[in-house]
C-alpha positions, -999 to +999 in steps of 0.1 A: +261+202+584+274+214+615+265+246+629+297+268+626+302+255+590+267+259+583+269+296+598+302+304+583+293+288+554+262+315+550+283+344+553+305+334+528+339+334+548+366+341+520+404+347+530+429+371+517+462+371+523+480+408+525+515+395+527+543+375+545+563+400+563+601+403+575+606+434+598+634+440+618+634+462+646+625+488+651+594+492+632+554+500+634+526+494+612+491+504+620+463+484+602+432+506+595+393+496+604+374+480+579+339+466+579+328+432+575+362+419+579+383+398+603+418+405+602+445+382+612+483+381+619+504+347+628+538+349+640+560+326+618+587+335+635+602+358+660+578+385+684+559+415+679+534+437+698+497+442+689+473+472+702+439+469+694+418+500+695+401+501+724+421+479+744+446+496+771+474+472+772+490+460+739+495+417+733+530+400+734+528+379+700+555+357+703+565+326+678+535+307+670+511+330+682+478+337+661+457+369+666+422+374+650+405+408+651+369+399+643+357+429+637+380+446+615+394+469+644+423+493+638+454+480+654+491+484+656+519+461+652+552+469+665+585+459+679+592+473+703+560+483+719+566+515+720+578+534+687+562+556+659+539+534+636+531+541+600+503+528+576+502+502+559+501+522+529+529+540+538+552+510+548+543+493+511+551+522+494+585+531+511+595+492+510+593+492+470+567+460+479+554+445+443+533+417+458+557+395+454+581+374+481+582+390+516+574+426+527+605+437+541+613+465+562+644+475+582+681+459+576+681+423+577+703+416+606+700+451+622+679+443+650+651+417+659+630+405+629+596+393+629+581+372+602+541+376+600+515+358+577+489+388+575+454+388+561+417+391+564+387+369+561+358+388+546+319+381+548+292+393+525+284+426+535+246+420+542+253+386+561+248+389+599+248+364+626+252+364+666+281+340+664+302+364+647+289+397+658+291+387+694+330+376+691+356+402+714+375+426+698+404+405+697+413+366+699+448+356+709+456+318+709+489+313+722+513+287+706+482+281+678+500+251+662+500+232+698+463+239+711+451+228+677+449+192+659+481+180+649+475+187+610+469+219+620+502+225+634+517+214+597+492+235+579+506+268+600+541+256+583+531+252+549+510+288+550+544+302+561+564+288+534+537+292+508+527+326+513+545+353+485+560+321+474+573+324+439+560+282+431+533+277+410+498+277+428+517+290+462+493+321+472+465+296+464+477+271+486+479+298+512+448+314+509+425+284+511+445+269+539+441+304+558+403+300+558+406+265+576+425+286+605+403+311+608+369+281+614+393+264+635+405+296+658+364+303+663+361+269+673+389+267+698+377+304+712+341+285+715+355+256+734+375+280+760+363+315+767+337+315+745+315+291+760+310+317+792+305+346+767+264+359+761+258+356+727+280+327+722+275+308+751+242+291+736+266+273+711+284+256+743+255+245+761+240+210+752+209+215+757+208+249+736+228+237+710+204+208+703+176+231+694+201+254+674+210+222+656+175+215+652+166+247+635+197+245+615+186+210+602+155+222+591+146+259+593+114+252+573+099+230+599+068+247+621+091+250+650+074+263+684+091+271+715+074+242+727+090+217+701+121+235+701+120+229+741+116+193+736+146+190+712+166+207+743+153+184+769+141+211+788+106+227+803+089+254+778+099+281+806+134+272+814+145+264+776+126+299+767+147+316+794+181+297+789+179+305+752+177+340+755+201+344+786+229+324+764+224+338+729+205+371+735+176+361+710+141+344+719+143+314+707+114+322+676+133+355+670+165+335+662+145+312+642+133+340+622+165+358+620+180+327+603+153+319+580+159+356+565+194+351+559+189+317+542+161+337+519+182+364+515+211+340+503+182+321+478+171+354+464+206+365+457+220+328+443+192+313+427+161+319+403+137+300+424+103+319+424+095+341+455+068+317+465+091+288+468+117+310+487+090+316+510+084+280+514+123+272+521+123+297+544+093+280+561+063+305+551+032+293+531+020+326+523+040+349+499+026+381+515+032+371+549+069+361+541+073+396+523+064+415+552+088+397+576+118+398+547+113+434+547+109+440+582+148+424+584+165+431+554+149+464+545+135+460+516+106+435+499+120+404+483+116+410+447+136+446+454+162+429+471+164+399+441+166+431+417+194+453+435+215+418+438+211+412+400+219+449+392+249+447+414+259+420+397+261+432+368+276+462+374+305+442+387 
């Protein structure tokens, strides 16, 4: 499996659509912050402004634009730019939105209309990876259909048609397609501005990517800095310095972090004995595995598994 798919798969990426909107100007909606989610808004028709918390200027989103707020920060969507914003809950309550069809705000034909597809991508709360952590406060892709593969332009149109529709299976179709959109958007960002962003640059660098692919291909291998440097085609010193500069991790710290995420997932999703989880994670000793796991995750493997089982029973 490729790096991006491997990472997002372990983080349990799942899409959720809020609604399809039909907003007639003037309008403003404040979307609150939320942990472990990436918000997204796709401008199906019209335009609007987006002001993300911590940013000085608002962005103009035009038809075909996509914005992703990777860390779920508070943001305001509006038209015009300067307008009093209401919370999402207020807007939903005042509109009488039932979850079916479009969320309609304002009098149709009274002002400029904006049709948006809004939702979020959730990650498992305890999952973590630098590829997601290092993303900026927002990713704005202009005319997303044109910068992505041809089939994706059709996918966006399908989402716009299906989201909130009343045909059988409409919501599920839009939901699953939205997860594809997130993955493609991150890939597009990594190929563009992200390739120079510290924390992400290693995934674009051909040498460091070779070492990362080796780790993900066989995480239980007895990797050393020397053996990973050979995978990267660099000297030990050059590799170590370059890896740290581009990813913010030392090679062995990245290896350990990824192994612990794999172990966390195995403990939660399987009934493998802990010694087997240790072996899958590159440890021959259950005791040494337990010490590293507790240092990274905050509790011993057995306690973590027990907690997850109890959580599953309660839910």
